[in-house]
N, C-alpha and C positions, 0 to 999 in steps of 0.2 A: 504494500500500500504506500503510495507516494505521500509526500508532505502536503501537496495540494488537496488530495482526497481526504486526508485526515483533517485538515483545517476546514474544508468544505462540510464535512460531516459534523464537526463541532459547531460551525455557524448555523447549520440547518437545524440542529437540535438544541444544544445547551445555549448557544449564542442568542438564538431567538427568544428562548425562555428568559435569559438574563436581561435582554433589551426590554421585554414586556414588563418584567418585574421592576426595572429601573424607571420606566415610563410611568407606571402606576404609582410608584413611591414618590416621584417628583410631582405628579399631579395631585396627590393627596396630602403632601407635606404641609401646605398652608392651612389645611383644615384640622390639623391636630389640636388638641385642647390647649397646649402651651403656647401656641403661635398667635393668639388673639392680640396681644400687645404689639407684636411685630407687624402684623397685618394692618392694624389700625394706624400705626406710625407710617407705614409705607403708602397707604391709600391717601393720607393727608399730606404727604411730602411735596406733591406738586403745587400745593397751595401756599407753601412756606415762602415768604418774601421778606428778605432782610430789610429792604428799604420801604416797605409798605406802600409801594406804588410811586414813591418819590424818585426823581432822577438824582443820580450821584453827582456831587459837586466836583 
């Protein structure tokens, strides 16, 4: 069995399962119970303005 066939077999089986598990973990990460403060801070970050709408001198 060549290296190519070995790597292809790995990618077709365990590699795909690992990618799906990583995708699901990253999608569900913000919904964990301890993330509420981080999510709230991130969603309001775009509204933070140090100059409060005034032009810098």
